[in-house]
N, C-alpha and C positions, 0 to 999 in steps of 0.2 A: 121488752122488745120481741121476745119469742112468742108472746101471746099475739102480737100484731101480725107476725108472719103466719101463725096458725090460722088466725082469723081471715087473712087475705087468701090463703090457700083454700079454706073451706068455702069462701064466697065464690071463688073461681070454679070450684067443683060444683057447687049448687047451680051456678049460672049455666055452665056448659052441659051439665047432666041432662036437663030437659031437652036441650037442642040436639044432643047426640043422636038419639033414635030418629029424629025427623030428618037429619042430614043423611043418616045411613039408609033410610028408607028411600030417599030420592036417588041414590046410586043404584044402578042395575047390578044384579048379581054377576060377578065376574065368571065367565065361562072359561074353561081351560083353553089356552091359545090354539091348540090343535083342532078343537071342535068348533070354535067360533069362526064364522065366515066373515071376511073383511067387509065392512060396510062400503057402500058406493062412495061415501065421502072420503073414506080412508084410501080407497083405490084412486080416486081423483087426486087426492093430496100426494100420494106416492108418484103418480104420473107427472104431476106438476113439478114435484121435487126433482125427478129424473130429468125432465125437460130443462129445468133451471141449471142442473149440474152440466148437462150437455152444452147448453148455451154458454155457461161460464168457461168450460173447457175450450170450446170453439173460439170464444172471444179472447182467451189468453193466447191460444195458438195464433190467431190472426194478429193480435197485438205484437207478439214476438216476431212473427214473419214480417209485419210492416216495419218494425224497428230494424230488423236485419236488412230489409230491402232499402230503407233509407240510408243506412250505413254503407251498404254496398254501392248504392247510387252515388253517394258522396265520394267514395274511393274511386269509383269509375270516372267521375268528372276529373278528379286530381290526376288519375292515370292518363286520361285523354290529354290533359294539359301538358303533362310530362312528355308524352309522345309527340305532341305538336311542337313543343319547345326543342326537343332533340332534332326533329325534322328541319325546323328553321335554322338551327345552328349548323347542321350538315349542309344546307343550301348556301349559307353564308360562307362556309369554308370552301365549298366548290367554287363560288364566285371569286374568293380571294386567290385560290390556286390558279384559276384561269387568268385573273388579272396579273398575277406575278409572272406568269409565263408569256404574257404579251410584251414583246420587245419591239413592236412596230414604231413606237414613238422614238426610242433610242436610235433605231436604224434610220429613221427619217432624218433625225438631227445629224447623224454621221454622214449621210448622203449629201445633205445640204452643205455641210462644211467641206466635204470632198469636192463638190462642184465648185464651191467658192475658191478652193485652192487652185484648181485647174484653170479657172477663169481669170485669176489675178495675174497681171503681167509683172508686177513688182516682185523681185526675188526676196526682199526682206519681209514684205507682208506675207508672201507665200510661205516663208520659213516660219513666221509666227503662227500662221494658220495651221501649218503642219504640226507644230508643237502642240497647239491647242487640240488638234485632231487626235494626236497620240495620247494626250492627257485625258481627253474626253472618252476615248476608246477604253483606256485603262479603268477609268471611273465606272463606265458602263459595265465592264467585265466584272469588277468587284460587286457592283449592284446586282448583276445577273447571278453571280455565285451566291451572294447572300439570299437573293430571291429564291434560288433553287433549294438552298438549305431550309429556308422558311417554308417553301412549298412542300418539301419532304416532311417537315414537322407537321404541317397542316394535313397532309395526306394520312400520316399516322394517327393524328387526332380524329380525322374523318373516319378512319377504319374503327377506332375505338367507339366513336359515337354511333356508327352504324351497327356495331355489335350490341351496344347498349339499347339502341332503338329496336332491334329485332327482339331482344329479351323483353323489353317493356311492351312491345306489341303482343307478344305471347301472353304476358300477364293481363293485358287489356282484354284479349280474347277470352281468357279464362274467367275474368271478372264478368264479362258480358254473358258468358255461358252460365255462370252462377246466378246472375240476375234473371236470365231467361228461365232457369230451372225454378227459381223462387216464384217467378211469375206464373209458371205452369202449375206449381203447387197451390198458389193462391186461387187460381182459376178452378182447380180441382176441388178445393175446399168450398168455393162458392157453389159449384155445381152440386156437390154433395149436400150442402145446406138447403139448396132448392129442392132436392129430391125428398129430404126429410119433411119439409113443409108440405 
């Protein structure tokens, strides 16, 4: 077995020995790095590599900024919807408060009943109408009291919503400013890339 290994090693040596000087002769003698001037191909290669690095960096920055802009735009849309929802709820509360303070219907019914009492000649009917009038007046008074309490609760809710709305509008404005700043940054990057070309 050892003879086979020795024979294989010697064969490899004899086969490569004649090729060695021919291969070495084809390679130029290496000059010290400080004395050798870079070839035009090497300079071109370095310039291309630098350009590729710059493009990769710019592409990464643009990709990150695009991703940030998309996230910010999505958040901006959600924030806008929230602001609109709060505004709608406030308007609905204002309408409910206004509606609860409107007593014209009840006053109209009481006036009609009062007129009927005065126009009725029969004392028994008049007394029944007077009792109905008193009962209806008490009922309307309770409804008015409840409506006032409800209106007060709605006013407090309206104030809370208006405070929330102002805070959300500030956030919306901040997000819009962030998006504008990102847009300006992207525009600046585009302008810089055009100058480089």
